[in-house]
Steps between C-alpha positions, in 0.01 A plus 500: 500500500674582177181648359464732800849637461471545122423842356234578237372786292214557261611522134156475338130522577187430297151467656536218756829376370824631650853423390773492764877480481622290796864520594682243711622603850858546382399666177663242270185422297160640415184332373180626356176395675149560359214504753129514429330619818147419383571138402783446746722378217874545512784410266875544515754485220727273708241220437552354846140390542485348149819295566477406866130543587583760771469872495836684483592766755442767231130406486477469876644849534226636268228318689635636828494865395146455361385370839406152370499303825436157343666353196234439229393138465605499137865521618484220762584167342363186663845343518607766751199457731465276802233295323735410215574151643133431566413572139785273383381218722138546388614467137710201595205343677282534196761324291541222751123450533497424129805268498493347844233474771758419767708808429227767515538528882863622473415871440248498787749336734766764416257784538350389830844425644614855426187645663542295818870588517420873473240456771752337732751778438245764593404318820834378639551804722148504646401244767128548438545452130709186553224357725235575234706321232567195720131470597388540141752242383385241758129566416554487128715187529228313688235615248713381207574166666130454562422586135766265363381218728141545382613498137700179553202326666277610212739363242533169687123463525464564128769250417712741303817427693473117484734324264610145438866445559642236264818299527783640296602321187767235570832589346734233360870546467624448147687170445427361848204270536602323821653590834875568480702218656729572796868429533441174691268358238736596216801341675306172571402478133858544387609211727232283358288498811143601535383786706284364776334695766641455853237400752546653845490239781310564819723570805560182697387256227860388429728344758837676518835314470637358836836678474320832525417425867 
């Protein structure tokens, strides 16, 4: 919007190269812009593109008055496009594929999640679209379950998933070779007695005392 309201005038011209002086909407500053119409090359002395990677409003003003409807590809950096994240994840995936086999699915998972989320957003206000998504999800889910089941059966038949489970190594507490004695055993030992096990009598095997009746 600022480029539309800015003013410009030609201060130089040579073959296909034209020099413009672009003034800000309020007239507080002016910048020189050089435009080559044959090569679609443009430079501005504010160095906005060189510093930030985006064309300044001075350059956009010159492109506008020259009826350039599309910004030249040379002035569109990948980091400002919608595919910037995909390229980052692709690079990240290549790194992970070298360092870790388990981590190489992370970029794909992030990418496919974003695609499905955008698909849901486009379909949430249309009943027919919602029906198509739900039917496709059910069909694809059954197909994936069948594929995973077949793969599991194949691995079991080939013996790849079989493994011998061994008992864990027995740990031994430092400084303790026997079972720790309880309070009753310790007190019997201090009194000079011996700790004997108490045998439980069967009910009715011992005659009770008469005074209890």
